[in-house]
Steps between C-alpha positions, in 0.01 A plus 500: 500500500514646860716216610724562189549865580574426861767245405656749265521753779661252738747395228613850454559522875720179492744591229781492751449127536546299180353180652202680628450668156516161331246342733264793462523491119451116504184541718373767253553273192328204686204719602451631148520153364241384750264788421540430120332158525194564295270286288615456133331361192716191533395398833214269396672316219816450717291357781325262257826378339654454833209300622539261194875472545452413866260234422782310295811594694395523865726678763869510432747697294517577129727673261285762324551660160264740337484565130305787341374453142223752549463888487518519885765750589819409677391708801176293521699176457700567817170567681350182358794297615481638853124431532541142369777442750296636780196283401720188470634566849143501625497143382824406664707527171824696517576621144851639429773518221710252699543140382232270632373150423171635370488738204219748435497675166232765446430650150275801447363513142214654312318526172251759359223375728649372833806456720620157592704419803675161485675333785726192443547310827806270470563234771784278401420351147123579527357833363154620558337806337234734635367822339254784549325721239462875544256676267665815374161674446426442879832571661463654858495882488806656660344843558192540738166584350336778705155545332309473828443716801390341833266686735389416855194588693472436879194297581560448879746579776504309829742390775385145467704267269313413176552190304240572224204711410195489276255747374166330491177687394493795754738327749869467558614170652846477656678193614726518797701226661243443776173665380293607203369868493204626302502866399203691356536800273417840649536859398832516684641162345478158651357457851530170690171315533602176660788257586518128506777304680709236337662240721826390331565126531875577551698777656538794264822508307717808455355589165140348495316479175152448386270525191153672464283477197135552379277197443386443143169681552678804650250469801766373744868422566728232608830524696787261551754549779728228653282212625170707453239550235223757535192577286302817517166584357272816523173413670342825348579667174490849616776717666490439872400139454645233722760255393517145593843359530585128574850370548643149549842335524628399165816360340359516148723659229453870428366627180788693317260755342124580496322275247441806275872534452570138413585428143250305289777262442415346840171336583522600866654753715857405582568432869819468677605347835625766745775426750357689805810479710732653223272740323543365141323253267646162482487461123224237515199620305154356384421432230853399392674714236689199366827625667654512856505861616756630751389652821386865441372815654292672230340421159315705239318401166584665176442445130816375340491439125199273414479365861450634846804452735556505871779717629652360813741659752687211668625503855854493346441840344470370139220626276359229271222468247286175501306429182424184293649266765835668497675743741740761355723750678416868445788763492471865613356452840814566722347822642174333592366444843295190589157656415343572154159483337355513139331824375268513207544835321457656158872558475762289326415140478187553719648307800782630725649362813520739790786407722642637821861600528790326681635812658495596883163484661464867562566566118283241328337552162271359236579464136320368195670226279426338160599145440484453127715187493730387796617828628328761727537843337424817701184668353478781748711712738509379861200630716651591842290394801533615862605179660518128392269306283373205703233377254395537144203346327260540199132563592226351277542622152866594547457864391688610794749348759447535872806557726551497871776738609647475854652830623855536640431762777768664723573303817221534747229558241230248406522296185216561264357299206373658183290325229547661159348446164757513225402582132681583185468755227663477148756761405 
C-alpha cells in the first residue's frame, strides 16, 4: 500500500506527460496484479488435474476450452482457468484459445455429493480422459479460521548461533555449529555449566543445520550435524552432575523426528540422508515409504484422517503431504518460509502446523495452520518476532514448539540468537 500511494503521488506530478502517465498507471496495475496473487480453494484440484493432463500430453501447445456445468460462479471460473493455465505451463504445456494440433476440453460438473472435473485430451484421432473428484462436504475453506492465539516465551539469549536446543531434566542442552553447551538452571535463569567441541568433517556452509533429541530413556541426548554424530549421557543424576559426550564421524541418515513423535504406522523412526554441502535432505529415506520423495528442507508429522501423514517442504518451495505411499500437493502455503513444526494442542483438530513467514528477515513471524484436507488454513493471527526464524522443531510430546530467532541489529551491533518456546491457547 505504501508503494501504491507513492505511485499515485508521482502520477499526479506527471499529468503534463501523457506517456509518463500511461507508464505509471501500467506499473500500478502490474504491481496490484502481482500483490493479488494469493492462494485460492482451486489451487490443489487445478494442480492435480494439470499433473494428470501432463502425464498424457507432455510439453507442447493445446487448444483449451472450459465448460462449467456446476454451481461455480463465472468469477471463479475465470480464476480456475488462469490457475489451470499456470499449472500447465509449469509442465511445459501452453494452453490458449488459438487453434492447435492438440485439443484439451475441461468440464466442471457436480451432483449433491461431489464435484467432478473432467479433462478430455485429444491428440489427432485419439482421446484420453482423466478426472478428479472433489468432496463438496470437504471443500477448502476460503476464510481463515482464527481460533488460536500464539504466545512465545524466551528461554535463552546468546551471541552464539544455535541450531537446536533441548530441555532435559534440570538442564538445557544447546547445539551450535562447532560445539555443544550444557546449561544448568539457577535462580536467575540458565547458567552455562560446560561446553564440548564438535569438529565438523567439512567446512561449514552458509546456513548450517543440525538436530538434537533426547534418548528414549530421557537420560541423555543425541545430535547430528554434517559429518558428525554425538551422544551425551549424564554421569550423575543430580544437578551439577557431569556429562560424558562422545562424538564420531558419521555419514548415517538423520532421524526426521524423535522416536516419540513418529507415527505408530511406522515400525522404526524414519531417517533421511542429508546433503551436507547443500543443507537439505536428498529425499532418500529409510525405511522406504513406497514412493520417491523429492529433495526437501523440513518435515513434520500430523494426523490426517485415519492415518498419520508426513508434511514435506521441498527445495522447490512446494508443500506436499505424504501418506499411504502417495504424495499430494498442499495449497495455501505461498506465504510460508522454509521452517515449520507440528504442535499438539487442545484447539481445533488437536494438531496445528506452526510455520515461519516468507517476509523480510527483520519482519519474520510465526502462524498456526490447520490442514483438514489438502489446503493449509490459517488458524491464528501472525505472531511477530524480532528478527528471522532460523529453526523450528517440536520437543518431546509436541505440546509446544521451539524457535530460534536471529536478530537483525543496526549496523555495527552484534547479532544475537534467542531460543523461544511457542505455545497456543484456544479463543
